[in-house]
Each structure stands twice: as structure tokens, then as C-alpha cells.
N, C-alpha and C positions, 0 to 999 in steps of 0.2 A: 594828719594832713595840716599843713600850715594854711591859715585862712587870710593872712594879710601879708602884703609885700613889705619888705624891709628896704627902705630907700636910704642909701648912703651916698653922700657926695664927697668928692675929694678936690680940693683946690690947692694947687701947688704954686699959685702966684705968690711971689715973695719968698718962696722956699727954694733957695738956689744951691744949697750945699747938701750933697747926697753921699751916703755911705753904701757901697755895694757889698753885701754879705755873700762872698763867693765870687769867683771870677772865671767861670766856665764860659761856654759858647754864648749862652743867653745874656749873661751880665756883661760880656765884652761888647755885644751889640748894644746893650743898654748904655754902657759907658760912652760909647762913640756918639750915640744919639743925644745923651745929656750934655756932653762937652760941646757938641755942635749947637746946642740951644743955650749955651752960656752958663751952664751949671758948673760949679766946682765939685769935683768927684774924688773920693778916696775909696779904696777897696781893701778887702782882706780875703785871703784864701787859705783854708786849713792845710791844703796840700799844694803849695806853690811850686812851679817848675820854671824852666827857662822860657817856655812859650808864654806863660802867664806874665812873667817879669818883663819880657820883651814888649808885649802888647801894652802893658802899663806905662813903660818908658816912652813908647811911641806916642801915647796920648797925653803924656805929662801927668799921669795919675800916681798919687802916692799909694804904694802897696804896703799895707800895714803888716806887722808881725804880731798877730794876736797870741795871747791875751794882753801882752804888755801895753800896747798902744790903743786897745779897743775902747777902754773906758774914757780915756781922754778925747779920742776922736768923736765919740758919741755926744760929748758935751759941746761939740762944735759943728754939728750937722743939723739939718732941718727935716730930713726923712731918710728912711732906710729901705733899700731894695734887696731882699734876700734872693739868692739864686734858687731856681727850682731844684728841689731835692735836698735842701738844707734841712737837717733833722730838726724836728720841732722842739726838741729839748736842748738845742744849741743855746749857749748863754747869751748870744746877741739878742734873742727874742725877749728874754727877761729884762735885760739892760735897756732895751728900747722901750718896753712897757713902763719901766720905772721912770723914764724921762718924758713919757707922754708923746713920743715921736710917732708919726705915721709910718706904718709898714706898707709899702707900695709895691705892687707887682708889675711885671712887664706889661700885662694886659691893661692895667690902670694907666700906665704911661701912654700906651698906644691909643686908648680912649680919649686921653687929654689932647692928643695931637691929631687925631683923625676920626672922622665920623662916617666913613663908608660902611656899607652893610657887612656884617660878620655872620657866618654860619658856624657855630661853635659845636664841636662834637666831644663828648666825654664818655667814660665808661671804663670798666676794668679791662675789658678785652675788645678787640675789633676796631679801635679808633682809627688806626692808620689805614686799614682797608676802606672804611667808610669815608674818610677824608679824601683818599685818592679817587674813589668813585664819584663822590660829590663834585670834586674839582673837574673831573673829566666830563660829567654830565652837564655842568654849567658851560664849559667851553664848547661842547657840542651844540648847546643852545644859543651860541653866539654871544655869550657873556664872558668877559675876560675875568677869570678867577685864578687865585693863587693859594696854594696850601701853605700854612704857616703855623707858628706856635711851637708845639712839641715835635718839631721836624728839624731839618737842617737849616731852616730859615725862621728865626724868631720873628714875632709879629712886628716888633719895633723896627726890624730890618725890612720886612715886606712892605710896610707903608711908604717906603721911599719911592716906590714905583707909582706914580700918580695916574697911570693909565689903567690900573687894576680897578675893576668894578665891584667885585665881591671877594672877601677873604674867607677861606674855609680853614678854620682854626682847630687844630688838635689840642684840646684843653685838658691837660693832665691835672690830677689832684694837686700836684705840687704848685702849679700856677694858680689854680682856682682858690687854694687855701688862703691866699693873701689878697685876693682881689677885693677892692672896695667899690670900684666904679668900672664895670665891664658890661656893656649893653648890647649883646648880640641880637641880631634880627631874628635868628633862629637858634635855639638852644636844645641840643639833642643829647639825651642820656641813654646810652645803649644797654647797660647792664651794671650789676654791682655784685662783687664778691670780695672776700678778704684779700688785701694786697698792700704792699708798701708799709707794713707795720714796723719796718726798720727805720722809717722816716717819720710817719705820723705817730702821735702819742699812743693811740689806741684805735680800735675799729670805728668807734663813734666819731673820732676826729676825721678819719678817712671818709666816712660817709658824709659828714658835714661839708667837707671840702668839695666832694662831688656835687652836692646839692646846690652849691653856689652858682652852678651853671644857669640857674633860673632866678637868681637873686635880684638882678636888675635888667631883665629883658627890656628891649626897646618898647616904647608905648604900644606899638602895633605888632609886637613880636609874637613868635610862635614857640610854644613849649612842645617838644617832640619826646614822647615817653614810650618805653617798652612796656606794652600791656601785660607781658608775661612775667615781669620782674616786680615782686611785691615791694622791695626796697625802693626802687625807682618810683613806683606808683604812690608810695606813701608820701613822697615829697611834692607831688603835683598839687598846686594851689588852686583854689576855686576862682581866684581872680585872673588866672592866666588863660589865654586862648590856647587850648591843648589839642594836640593831634596824637593818636597812639598808633603803634605798629606792633605786629607780631601775632603768630598763631592764626586762629580762625576768628578771633574776636576784635582785633585792632581795626582802627579806621583804614589802615593799610595792612592787608592780610593775604593769606593763601586760600584759594577756593577752587576746587576741581582742577588742580594742577596749574593754576594761573596766579600770578601776582595781581592783586586787585586793590584799587583805591576808591575813594569816594565817587569818582567818575566812572568806575568800572575797571575791567581787566586791562593791563598794559604790557604784560610779558608772560611768557610760559616759563615755568620752573625749569623745564628741560633745556631752555635756551640760555640759562645762566652760565657763566664761565665755569662754574662748579656748583653742585647742588647739595652740598652738605647742609645740615640744619642751620648752622650759624651763617652760612653763605646766603641762604634764603632770607634770614633775619636781617642781614646787612643790606641786601637789596631793597627790602621794604623800608628800612631806616633811611636809605639814600633818597628814595622817592619822597618820603615824608619831609625830608630836610631841605631839599632843593627846589621843589615846586613852589613853595611860598616866596622864593626870590626870583622866579621867572624861568626856571628850567622846564623843558618839555618832557612829557613822559616817553616820547619816542627817543629822546636823548638819553634818558635814564636807562631804558631798555637796551639801547646800543652800548652804553658804557658797561652795563652789567654782562652783556654778551661777549664783548671783546676784551675784557679785563684779563691781563696776563697773570694776575695773582701777585702776591708779595714774595720776595725771596725768604726762604727759611720758614714758610708757613704751609705745612703739609704738602711739600713738593717731592714728587718721586725723583730719586737721584741715582738709582741703579738697581740691578738685580743680581742676587747671589743664590745659587742652588734653587732657582725657581721662586724665590721670595723677593718681593719688591720692598726696597728700603725708602722710607719717607723722612725728610728733614723738616721738623717742626720746632726748630730751636727757638723761634720767636715766642713760643708758649712759655712764658715765665711765671705763670700762676697755675695753681691746681684747676681753677675754673677754665682756663684755656686748654689745659690737657684734657679735661673731661669733654670739652666741646669737640676736640679732635677725635677722641676715642669713640664718640657717638657716630662717627662716619665710617667705622670699621665693624666687621663681624669679629672674627678672631684676629688677634694681633699680639706681637711681642713689643713690650714697652721698655724704652730706655729713658729713665727719669732721674732727676737729682741735680745738684748744683749748689748754689748759695741760697738758703732759705731767706725770704724777706719778712720773717716773723709771723708766718701764717701756719695753720695746721695742715700738714701735708697728707694727713689721713683721709682727707676729703677725696683724694684721687682714687682710693680703693673702694669707695662706696658704690660707684657705678662702673666697675671694671670687670664685669662678668665675662666679657669676651677676651680678656687678657690671659694668654696662656703661659706667660713667663715675664718676669721683670728683671731688668738689669739696672742696678742702682749705681749712680756715679756721683762724684764730687763730695763736697763737705757734708751735704745732707744725705749721703748714702745710708747712714744708719737710720735716719728718720724714714726714708723711703722703705727700707727693709722692714722696719717696725710697722709701717702702715699696711704692707702687703703680705708679710710672711705667714700670717694666720690663715690666709685663703689662697695664696699663690706661691709658685716656685720663684725664689728670688736669689740672685747672685750679685755680688758686689765687684765692680770693675775698678782697676787701678788707673786706667787712662782710656782714651777713646778707642784705641786699637783693641784693647782688651774687651771693651764694651761690645764692639762689633763681633768679636770672636765668640763671646758668651751668648749674644743674641742669636748668632748664626746656629748655635746648637739648639736653642729653644725653637727656632723657626722651621724645623724639618717639616716637609710636606707642603711647602709653599706658603706658609703663614707669613703675612707682611710684618715688617719691623718698623716701628715708629719711634724716632727720637722726639719726645715731647716732654721736656724736662720738668715743667711746673715750678721752676726755680730760676733765679738769676744766674748769670754765667761767671760772676766775678771771682769765683774761687780758682777755676782753672784758666779762664779766658778773660780778655779785656772787654768783650761784648758778646751778645748772642750771635752776632754775625760770624765772629771768629770761631765760636763753638760749632755753628752749622758748617762752616768751611772745613773744620777739622773732621767732622763726621763724614762729609762728602769725600775727603781725602782717605779716611780710614776704610770706608766702604769700597772706594776705588782700588785700594791696595789689596783687597781680598777677593776681587772679582776674577 
């Protein structure tokens, strides 16, 4: 447990020349915001395309061709803004350190330019669901709230709307890793499991990035922590105003079939949009996160009752031979796959894809209900290795083949679950495209 707060300030006054490391969605929004505020901006992208080049031309930004121009450019800038997801071993980080230049995140810039309340949500899994529910609960409470950050709307873009009262920020490890001055009113850490080791140097670096959610909370801010997660609880500091959620022991907990907080019950588990274990945990996290900024418990209960769920997150998509097929393509970590499996008795699992540097064997540890495994993608060999000692495993060549093989395993009405536990970038451009292809393949065999 850390016993003292680490206060870090960032002053960009006089620092007018910026280099953007990577030029994806977030840094394009950052570039626009910096140019509008009078900064001179250059950028580089390791995989430039016509869209990137066109946007740079539109803003009058020099798009460098690293590594040839990177050294020279760094000698002429005042700070560097790495794009979320830039690998921590990228040479720009070492070159920046050598020159003593500040590394600045999108969150830092937003904090420089705006001081409205932020509810920040991080965690290996479940962030998007909790962000959506928090935003809805605040709106139902009469508070104008907007979801931002690791969404389609970067925070530096969201602050353009001056009518917004509270920002609900999905805070990925990529963004948190480089933050120096980010002061959320509420910082919520949902859970921790190995992930993104293709970007972070190691597991300790990933954990440290997550822990920065509480690094500079607002003076009267609230630390919201998962009481059931030992890694999360290890980072709770004694100087923080802390609220816990989860299980039967959190400040926000389940008791006798009801969701209960410090003021008593506020919703029945049976009334949630869905009552899988991680759904209950999400609802408790939402209540703990938004009540400190004015949301009512009635609004939280209504939001959690009427939520439609997220696309590609344990969604039933069709039936073949009496078996229901579920699309959980959004599960891109073993932790997310295990959370999905806990909601089933017997199930056929389709898993695999592009490993993000984690141990996929974790998925087999709690898979007693899995009657067969279909391995897909580049990690199919690792999936087969994890399960083959205890389960029937077949390797598929594409999604149609995966559905065909799963169909054979699923005789007798056993459900089939696509929950890859891996990224999608081997066969697909996104988890959404993977889920859509699974839906197509199931439909073709119905």
C-alpha cells in the first residue's frame, strides 16, 4: 500500500512546440486542439496512410518520416504527446528522456484546459459497460454527462462542449501510463488481469499504469476500488477517501438478492438488464462512481434495468440444432473469457486470435463446464496447448469452419460461445468485424 500521494504538476506555459508520436484518432484531436491554441505541431506515424496524410495537410502539420527526421525534430520541440497504444519500447521514449522533454498525455492537456468534474473508469475488463451506465445514470439524474476518453470521442474533443457538466472518462492504461496531471473527481478501478503486454514493457508496467488513476485525485475526490481484487486493493492509499464495491463485503455489495449501498438497498439483482456475476459487479461500481457527483440511486437502478447491453458482449445471435450461439467477441483477454464462462453451465468455447503477450493457459483453469474448444487465429496453437490435456480441442481454419466444428461439439443443445480471449487483428481489423463475421457464419448454417 502506498502511504503518500505523489503530486506532479505540469506547466506548458511557454512550451509552444509539440511533437505527436502517432497520428491516430486521439492524436488527430490533440493536434487540432493544439493548433487552435497557437501551438506549432509536428507528428509522426509508423504506419501512415492517405487519411493520416490528408489530415496533417489540412491542419498544416509536418508529418515526419521516422527515424530519419525524428532526432532532429526532437531537438526543436518543447514536449511530446505519444498516442495511446504506442509501444513502451518505441525509440521516441528513450530519445525524449535523453533530452529531458516532458511526455504529455491527452488527459494532461484536457486538465490544462478544463476543470469540470471527471469520473474516470479503468480496469482490464468492463470499462465500456460501466462508462455507458454511469453516463446514463447521470443523465437520468438531470446532469448533462458525456462519455469520453477511450471511446469514439477523445477527452480533448469532448471539452469543446461547454454545456457538459460531468465527463465520464474511459481511462485505458495507454492513456494513464503517461499522465502527469489528471485530477478526476472520482477514480474507479474495476479489476486487474494481465493484458496489453504487447504494448507495456511487462506486467508491472501495466499495473503501474492502471494505478495512476488515483495518482492525483481532486482534493475532495473519491477513490472507488473493487474489494474483491487484491491487486486493486494493494494500491489503495491511506490518504484517499475510499469507497469499495463487490461481493458481500464492499461498501456497495449484494445482500439477500439486493444491491445495497451505505444508505441501504437500491435495486434487486433480478431487475438488472442481465445478472451474470460481472454484471452485478458493474452495477455496484456504477452506483459507487456516480453518487459522489450527484446521481440518484433511482437513476442508477433505472439505468441498470433498461440497459440494452453492448454489442458483441455475450449477445445471443441465433440457434442451430437447439443450441444458442453467443457473440462475445469483445472479450479480448483471458480474464474477460473467464468472466463469460462463469455465466454458463456447459458450453462449447470458440477462442483464439492475436495474443497480446499474456498466458492463455489461464482460460483453462476454470473451464470445467467447457465440453469442447474450437481454436482460431494465430494463437490457435496456444489455445490448443492450454486446453488439450483436459478438453477436446479442434483447430479451425476460418470462422465458418469454427462454427461447423462447434456445431459438432454442441449436440444436445449445449450453447456455443465465441469468447476469444485475444485481440482480433490476425484475421480482422477489429473485434466488431470478428463478431459480425461470427454472426454471418452462424446465420449461414441455421
